[in-house]
N, C-alpha and C positions, 0 to 999 in steps of 0.2 A: 439472401442477404448479399450485398456487394462488399468489396474490400474497401474499407474506409481510407486506406492509403491511396488507392487508385482514385477515389473520389476527391481527395485533397489535391492530387497531382493534376487532374484534368476534370474539374467540375462541369465544364461546358459539355463534355461528352455525355454525361449523365443527365444534364438539363435537356439536351437535345433528344436523348433517348426517351426520357419521360414524355416529352412533347409528342414524339413520334408514336408512342403507345397511347396517347391521350390520357395520361395519368397525371393528376395534379399532386405535386410534392414540392415543398419549399426547400430546395437544396441550399441556397445561401443561408437560410435560417439554421438549417442543420449544421452547416460548417461553422457558423458563428457560435452556436451553443457548444459544439464539440471543442472549439478553441478555448472557450471559457472553462469547460470541464478539464481540459488538459492543463490549463494554467492553475486551476484550483488544486488539481492533484499534485502538481509540482510544488505549489506553495505549501500544501499540507505536509509533503515530505520534508521540506526545509524547516517547517515549524517543529516537526517531531525531532529533527536533528538538533534544533536549538534546545528543546526540552530535555533531551538526553544529555546534551553537553552541560546544561545548567545544573541538572540533577547530580552529575558527577562532581561539579565544582563546589556545590553548597556544603557538602560535608567537610571540605577542607578550608572553608572561609569562616570569617567571624566579623562581627560588627557591621559597619556600613556596607562592606563588600558582600557579605552574606545576605543582607537585606535587599541589596540591589539585584543579586542573582535570583533570589526568591521572587522579586517583583517581575524580573525578566521572564522567569519560567511561567508565572501566573498569566502574564500578558500573552505569551506564546500559547498557553493552554486555552485561554479564552478565544483567541483568534482561531486556533485549530478547531474549536467547537463550531465557530461560525462557518469556517470553510467546509467542515464535514456536512453541515446543513446544506450548503450550496451544492456540494457534490451529490448529496442524497436527492436533491431536486433535479439536478441536471442529468444524472445517469439514466433514469428511466425515460426522461424526455428524449435524450439522444438515441437511446436504444429503440424507442418507439418510432422516431423519425427515420432511423436507419432501416427499419423494417418496411417503410413505405417506398423506399427508392427502388425503382424497377431496374432490372438488368437491361442495358441497351441492346436493341436487336442487332443481329448480324448485319454488316453493311449491305449484303446482297438481298436482304429481305425487302420485298416490294413495299413502297410507301403507300399508305391508304388509310381510310377512316373506318370502314366497316367490312363485313364479310363480302359485300358486293365488289370490293377491290382486291379480293384474293385472286391469285394468278394460277391458271391451270398449267400443269407441267406435262401431263400425259393422261391418256385414258386407255382402258382395255375393255374389249367386248368379246363375249363368246361367239363362236362361228354363227350361231343361230340368231343372234341379236343384230338388228339393223336400225341404227339411230336415224337413218334417213327416212324411214317410213313410220307412220303412226303405229303404236303398239297393237291397236285393234287390227290393222292391216297385216301385221306380222303374224298374229294369232289366227286371223280369219273369223273372229267373233268379238263382240263387245266385252272387254274384260271387266271383272268385278273388283272392288277394292278389297283389301285384306279384312276390313270390318264385315263387308257383305259375305265374303267367303267363310270367315270364321263363324258368323252367326248362322248362316245357312247350313253349315256342317255341324253345328252345335259344339264347336271347339273353342270359340272365343266368347267369353261371357263378361261384358263390361258392366251391365246393370248390377249383377251380384257383387262384383268387385267394388263398385261405388257404394253399394249398400253396406258393405263391411268396413270399408276404409276411406270412403270419400272420393273426391275427384282424382283423376289420373290413376285409377286402380283398375284391376282386371283379373280374370280367372282364365287360365288355359286348361282345357279338358283333353283327355284321351290322347290321340295321336299328335295333337299340336303341342301338348305338354311334353310328349316324347321327343318331338322334333326339336323343341327348345333345348332339351338336355343333350340331344345328339350333336347340335352345332357346338355346344360348349365342350363336350367330350372330344370331338374331333380336333378342335383347336388346341385343347390342352395336350392331347396325345401328340399332335404334330410338333408342338414346342418342346416337349420333353424327349420324345423318341427320335425325331428327325433333326431338330435344331440344337439339342443338347442343353437346354435350359434346365436349371435346378427347380423342381417343383417345391413350392412352399405353401403351407396353409397358415394364414395369419389372422389375427383378430380383426373383426369389423367394428369393434368398440375400442376406441383409443382415447388417450388423454389429450388435453389441450396442446401440450408441447409437440406432439407428433404432427398435428395439423399446422401449427406455427412453423415447424421445421420444414414441412413440405411446401409451404407457401399458400395453403388454403386459408389460413388465418393470418392476420386479423380481419381481412377484408372480405372473406367469403362466409362469415358466420351465418348469414341469413339463408344460406343454401343447405345448412347442415342440421340434422336432427340432434337435439341435445337431451341427455338423460341425466337427471339428478339422482345421485346415489349416496346413501349414507354408509360411510365406511369407518367402523370403529368409533362411532360417536361424532365423526366429522363429515362434512359435506364435500363430496368429490364429484365433479362433473365429468361425464364421459360423453363421447360423440360418436355417432354412427357414420362410418366412412361412405363416401360417394364413389370410391374407386379403390381397388386393391393396391394401388400405388402407395397409399398412405402406410399400410401395414408393411409392405415390402421395404420401403425406405426407413421405417422405424426400426427395422431389424438391427441396424448397426449405429444407431444414434449414440454419440459420445464414445465411439470406438476408434481405435487406430488399427487398420487392417494391414496385413502383410502385402507389400507392393507386388510380390510375385504371385499372389492369389487373384490379382485383377486381370481381366474384368470378371466381375460377378454378374452372371445372367440368371435372373429369377423370373419365375412365372407362377401366378396364382389364379384360382377361380374363386370368386366370392360374390355374395349378394351385395348389392350397392343400393344406397338410399339417397335421394336428393329431394329437397323441398320444392325446387323449381320456383323459388320466390321471384317475383317480377315477370313471370311468364303467363300471367292471367290472360286468358283469351287466346293464347298462342299455342298452336298444335294440340288442341284439346281433344281432337277426334282420334280414336284408335289407340295404338300402343307405341306411338313415336316418342312422345315426351311424357314420361311416367315417373312415379315416385320410387318404385322398386324394380330392379332389374338384376340380371346376373352378367358378369363380365370376366373374361379371361384377360389378364393384364400382364404385360412383360416390362421388366425394369432392368436396366444395365447400369452398373456402377463401375466406372473405369478410371484410368489414371488421368492426372491433370494435364491433358493434352488436347488442343483444339483439333488436331488431326484425328486422334482416336475418337473424340466425340462425333466428328463428322462421319467417320466410318461407321460407327455403331448406329448413328441416326438413320443412315441408309439401310443398315441391316434390319433394324426393327420394323422399318417401313416395308421392306421386302417380305418379312415374315407375315405381316397382315395381308399383303397383296396375295401371297401364295395361298392363304386360306380362302380368300374370295375367288381366286382363280379355280381352286378345287371345287367350290360351289357353283362355278360358272355363272357368276353374277357380274354384270357390267358395272364398271366403276371408273372414276377419274381421281387423279391426285392434284391437289392445289397447294400452293405455298401460301400460308396465311400472312396477310399484310400486317404492317406494324400496328395499326390501330385496332386490330382484332386479336393481338397477342396478349397473353397473360403477363402478370408482373414479373415472373421469373423466367419466362421462355425467351431464349435467344433466337430460336427459329422453330416453326411448327409446320408440319404437313397435316392436312386433313385428307382423309379418304372419303369420298362421297359416292354412294351406291345408288344406281338408278331405281326409282320407285314410281311405277306407272301411275298410281293414284294421285301422286303429288306432281306428276309430270315434270320431274326434275331429278338431278343428282342431289342426294341429301346426305349430310354427314353421318357416318357410322363409326369412324375411327379418328383419333388424333395422335400424332407422333411428335413428342416434344423433346427439345434439347435445352438443358439448363446450365451447362458448364458447372461452375462450383457454387451457384446461387443456393441450391437446396443444401448442399453439403456444409456450407458455412453455417446455415441456420440449424442444421442437425449436429454440427460439430463432428462431422464424419471425415476422417482423414486416413491416410495410408503412409507407411514408412517406405520411402524410396530406397531401393536396394543399394544403389551406387553411392549416394550421398548421405544416407541414413537420416535425411530430413523428413519431417512430417508435413505432408502436403494435403490440401483438400482434394477430395475426389471430384470427378465429374459424374453427373447423373442424367439418365434419359428414361423415357417411358413411352409406351404405346399400347393401345387397345389391340388385342389379337382378334377378339370378337365380343360383341355385346348383344345380348338377347333379352327380351324379344324384339328389339328394334330391327335386327337383321331378318327376322321372320317376315317383315313386311315385303321386302323384295323377293324373298324365296316364295312366299305364298302367291304374290301377284304375278311374278314372272313365270312361275311353273304351273299356273292354273290351266285347266282344260275347259273346253266348251260346256261339259256337263257339270261343272262346278267342283270337280275333284282336283286335287293338287298332286302333281308328280313329285316324288321324292328325288332330290338330286342323287345321282349315282353314288357319289362319295359318302353320302350319309346313310345309305341303305344298310350297311353292316351294323350301324348303330340303331337301326329301326327294325331289327329282326328280319331283314330281307324285304321289308315292305316297299313296294314300288309306287303305290299311290295312297293318298289319304282321301277317303271318301265318306 
């Protein structure tokens, strides 16, 4: 959520920001309704003052003066009821419109319409990978896709997954299931033991207000699985999260943190669920776009400072890069253009890892900076030590690793001519010393 005071001061900035993000929102209508709401609230306060004043006078008056005072109080009471009705209509309308207003992108974010307009920042390749040559030439044989490898080795079973759970489902067997856990454990250990992040295990079932607070609702409901639950005779909806970010951000909703305790760096590993609504016919083969996956997620809650947000944005990006470098996977970093940004993101980096079967760099990570957009929605503040003021925090998040998507480049880039898969050196301690999957 944005600061309504800033919206009043410079509405054109937010109108331009919404246009840049290709998000439709009627900001003039919002400001007009908010002005009506403020006027109604002011009038209601005045009417209550009149009522209180008249009430005090009535006991001391008599005759016509008393009758006039009673009439005045009744008139004020009737008008107050009408104004209360106006406020009751306007408050949810203004609140709903305010949730629609996107955070304007940073000035340096490249302008564009779709992911095709994202701008590459840099790329990194392991010594053995040569982008100038076809992958088959690098390997000296015709490589198989991760689907072919998994089925040939009996380690990836899509038909059984579909039979149990429908499309975009899968089963990992044996060493591939072990490799899946290995990448998660390495990433989690790296974040905790080397980067000093606090490990947290959070719920994957959350209430509506957590997803509204993080910005996934009200506009992402079609992507989230909903669970109807009867709680003490009443119906309460719960939602299955599509990222550990929701649970980590929900930790401090409606809290005021000690400013000296910031930044808070949290990491979690959780199973994630996404409906992938609107993705019919897109990326249906294999394990690239699926309904259930596991992810190590990092979140930073810091002070209300653009400089600090910028610093931690680069830090969380570097953490994810370090894990990919440890796996020796070729990747590139892109800055996401304005038209591809989410409602709350001021700036976002995507990490795209090379996938031979897709003949391209494909997204495996997203690092997002929100400033105080999420914190306002979550009512997450901190007390500044020097001024004792309560300020809204800034928040950031990034994938450390998501699997099984990352298994695609590992399987395909580390495959051998005989169909076996070499285990990346850094993962072997997590695989019982196993050097090859065969």
